[in-house]
C-alpha positions as semicolon CSV with decimal commas, in nm:
position;residue;x (nm);y (nm);z (nm)
1;X;-2,248;0,594;0,808
2;X;-2,511;0,732;0,988
3;X;-2,299;0,778;1,364
4;X;-2,033;1,016;1,470
5;X;-1,787;0,866;1,216
6;X;-1,952;0,996;0,917
7;X;-1,807;1,191;0,635
8;X;-1,919;1,561;0,659
9;X;-2,043;1,652;0,293
10;X;-1,743;1,801;0,147
11;X;-1,447;1,650;0,379
12;X;-1,319;1,422;0,094
13;X;-1,430;1,511;-0,279
14;X;-1,287;1,642;-0,567
15;X;-1,286;2,037;-0,497
16;X;-1,085;1,942;-0,120
17;X;-0,812;1,773;-0,405
18;X;-0,744;2,071;-0,567
19;X;-0,857;1,872;-0,906
20;X;-0,588;1,639;-0,841
21;X;-0,787;1,313;-0,753
22;X;-1,048;1,270;-1,030
23;X;-1,229;0,958;-0,908
24;X;-1,301;0,806;-0,553
25;X;-1,424;0,464;-0,514
26;X;-1,615;0,356;-0,229
27;X;-1,750;-0,041;-0,157
28;X;-2,109;-0,068;0,065
29;X;-2,015;-0,413;0,090
30;X;-1,736;-0,574;0,251
31;X;-1,576;-0,797;-0,029
32;X;-1,270;-0,833;0,162
33;X;-0,889;-0,652;0,102
34;X;-0,832;-0,771;-0,296
35;X;-1,145;-0,591;-0,382
36;X;-0,973;-0,230;-0,340
37;X;-0,800;-0,347;-0,625
38;X;-1,116;-0,367;-0,871
39;X;-1,125;-0,016;-0,971
40;X;-0,774;0,010;-1,082
41;X;-0,836;-0,331;-1,292
42;X;-1,104;-0,226;-1,430
43;X;-1,022;0,122;-1,593
44;X;-0,615;0,103;-1,616
45;X;-0,640;0,360;-1,942
46;X;-0,750;0,650;-1,808
47;X;-0,535;0,739;-1,484
48;X;-0,113;0,734;-1,453
49;X;-0,152;0,657;-1,084
50;X;-0,390;0,485;-0,788
51;X;-0,403;0,591;-0,428
52;X;-0,492;0,340;-0,143
53;X;-0,588;0,433;0,177
54;X;-0,723;0,221;0,473
55;X;-1,096;0,267;0,540
56;X;-1,039;0,389;0,922
57;X;-0,809;0,673;0,783
58;X;-0,950;1,017;0,694
59;X;-0,608;1,181;0,449
60;X;-0,506;1,565;0,487
61;X;-0,648;1,757;0,183
62;X;-0,286;1,780;0,018
63;X;-0,230;1,440;0,000
64;X;-0,248;1,357;-0,319
65;X;-0,032;1,674;-0,345
66;X;0,246;1,508;-0,144
67;X;0,258;1,221;-0,344
68;X;0,285;1,354;-0,691
69;X;0,601;1,589;-0,574
70;X;0,776;1,215;-0,375
71;X;0,713;1,044;-0,654
72;X;0,934;1,345;-0,870
73;X;1,186;1,256;-0,620
74;X;1,228;0,911;-0,709
75;X;1,225;0,988;-1,065
76;X;0,891;0,809;-1,088
77;X;1,068;0,487;-1,047
78;X;0,853;0,265;-0,778
79;X;0,706;0,004;-0,679
80;X;0,484;0,167;-0,365
81;X;0,548;0,515;-0,217
82;X;0,387;0,544;0,162
83;X;0,438;0,743;0,475
84;X;0,438;0,427;0,691
85;X;0,675;0,144;0,644
86;X;0,813;-0,222;0,775
87;X;1,067;-0,437;0,718
88;X;1,103;-0,785;0,644
89;X;1,397;-1,037;0,826
90;X;1,493;-1,263;0,627
91;X;1,652;-1,572;0,715
92;X;1,714;-1,865;0,419
93;X;1,375;-1,874;0,283
94;X;1,172;-1,786;0,593
95;X;1,062;-1,400;0,600
96;X;0,948;-1,246;0,967
97;X;0,724;-0,964;0,934
98;X;0,874;-0,645;1,204
99;X;0,594;-0,475;1,365
100;X;0,792;-0,119;1,337
101;X;0,710;0,156;1,217
102;X;1,081;0,281;0,999
103;X;1,145;0,610;1,071
104;X;1,061;0,884;0,742
105;X;1,354;1,155;0,701
106;X;1,432;1,454;0,466
107;X;1,519;1,173;0,144
108;X;1,278;0,861;0,045
109;X;1,367;0,578;0,248
110;X;1,332;0,235;0,084
111;X;1,149;-0,040;0,297
112;X;1,036;-0,300;0,210
113;X;0,647;-0,240;0,228
114;X;0,439;0,028;0,313
115;X;0,172;-0,042;0,540
116;X;-0,208;0,149;0,533
117;X;-0,196;0,354;0,239
118;X;-0,015;0,323;-0,107
119;X;0,021;0,527;-0,397
120;X;0,104;0,304;-0,656
121;X;0,136;0,355;-1,067
122;X;-0,224;0,232;-1,156
123;X;-0,093;-0,024;-1,465
124;X;0,129;-0,208;-1,228
125;X;-0,162;-0,297;-0,939
126;X;-0,271;-0,560;-1,214
127;X;0,102;-0,780;-1,100
128;X;-0,035;-0,724;-0,725
129;X;-0,346;-0,913;-0,858
130;X;-0,171;-1,174;-1,076
131;X;0,027;-1,248;-0,769
132;X;-0,237;-1,310;-0,542
133;X;-0,404;-1,525;-0,767
134;X;-0,098;-1,717;-0,817
135;X;-0,069;-1,743;-0,450
136;X;-0,423;-1,861;-0,391
137;X;-0,333;-2,195;-0,503
138;X;-0,030;-2,276;-0,318
139;X;-0,010;-2,065;-0,050
140;X;-0,171;-2,134;0,293
141;X;-0,508;-2,098;0,359
142;X;-0,657;-1,670;0,389
143;X;-0,278;-1,520;0,334
144;X;-0,287;-1,356;-0,001
145;X;-0,670;-1,219;0,097
146;X;-0,566;-1,052;0,415
147;X;-0,287;-0,929;0,308
148;X;-0,348;-0,712;-0,037
149;X;-0,069;-0,477;0,092
150;X;0,181;-0,756;0,063
151;X;0,057;-0,810;-0,303
152;X;0,120;-0,498;-0,391
153;X;0,433;-0,438;-0,240
154;X;0,615;-0,792;-0,313
155;X;0,400;-0,866;-0,581
156;X;0,491;-0,534;-0,785
157;X;0,860;-0,558;-0,714
158;X;0,893;-0,884;-0,822
159;X;0,721;-0,896;-1,115
160;X;1,054;-0,685;-1,205
161;X;0,884;-0,448;-1,403
162;X;1,103;-0,190;-1,377
163;X;1,267;0,101;-1,682
164;X;1,612;-0,027;-1,473
165;X;1,767;-0,381;-1,440
166;X;1,730;-0,346;-1,080
167;X;1,343;-0,390;-0,937
168;X;1,082;-0,140;-0,847
169;X;1,165;-0,031;-0,464
170;X;0,890;0,047;-0,178
171;X;0,953;0,414;-0,056
172;X;0,834;0,638;0,224
173;X;0,816;0,991;0,117
174;X;0,976;1,239;0,294
175;X;0,895;1,370;0,587
176;X;0,640;1,681;0,588
177;X;0,513;1,887;0,929
178;X;0,229;2,001;0,667
179;X;-0,096;1,790;0,855
180;X;-0,301;1,819;0,519
181;X;-0,017;1,598;0,389
182;X;-0,045;1,317;0,619
183;X;-0,232;1,005;0,520
184;X;-0,390;1,001;0,873
185;X;-0,502;1,359;0,933
186;X;-0,772;1,147;1,159
187;X;-0,824;0,823;1,287
188;X;-1,099;0,643;1,308
189;X;-1,173;0,281;1,534
190;X;-1,031;0,003;1,414
191;X;-1,157;-0,267;1,660
192;X;-1,242;-0,511;1,338
193;X;-0,941;-0,478;1,141
194;X;-0,770;-0,789;1,021
195;X;-0,449;-0,669;1,194
196;X;-0,595;-0,742;1,527
197;X;-0,701;-1,111;1,429
198;X;-0,456;-1,399;1,665
199;X;-0,313;-1,512;1,339
200;X;-0,240;-1,192;1,168
201;X;0,153;-1,190;1,198
202;X;0,193;-1,551;1,106
203;X;-0,023;-1,501;0,808
204;X;0,205;-1,194;0,685
205;X;0,531;-1,470;0,729
206;X;0,346;-1,746;0,547
207;X;0,304;-1,451;0,224
208;X;0,546;-1,326;0,279
209;X;0,800;-1,636;0,274
210;X;0,597;-1,723;-0,055
211;X;0,802;-1,400;-0,225
212;X;1,122;-1,496;-0,090
213;X;1,118;-1,809;-0,274
214;X;1,030;-1,634;-0,616
215;X;1,324;-1,440;-0,605
216;X;1,201;-1,154;-0,340
217;X;1,458;-0,982;-0,172
218;X;1,426;-0,774;0,120
219;X;1,618;-0,418;0,200
220;X;1,634;-0,402;0,560
221;X;1,977;-0,247;0,665
222;X;2,195;-0,564;0,818
């Protein structure tokens, strides 16, 4: 980038991550949200975790450390970890996306999905890509392609990859007052975000309903 939002040298690199992250992937061409899965799918054996962050967020230098500690608090059993989370309201076979952030507390908070940044076990990214591929032929046009966060969160949960009889759960990490552990230490304009499309909410509803039909269940408090 050559404008005022360009990253300064050294803002986000290996040294600033204190050695906790050893590879960073960027794309010069926008191939759509699912393209973020490709680096993890191509090299699943080298890294236990992958952190996905939206391209309009500039995270703090201790955000990886924050997620590693949060993983320990849930015994390393989770679909995704994040700092922004949402619920769906499920009625029968229909899911309605609730566009309201769930509050973080002192303990990990179960949510239906994390948003804008997702900390995952790298091996589980396969399930997100698999479900997105299956949904591509049976879900309303564009829904899987435009909702990669649903593919991650609901896809991993639906895959039943938990070491226990229960499905893996998405969690919000415990609240932290240290700004350097935030996924959005700074935020760039998002005028071209998919979330601004007029059918964004209906697209999310359709895709989540597709997962409901395949056994996914909401954890929203009644």
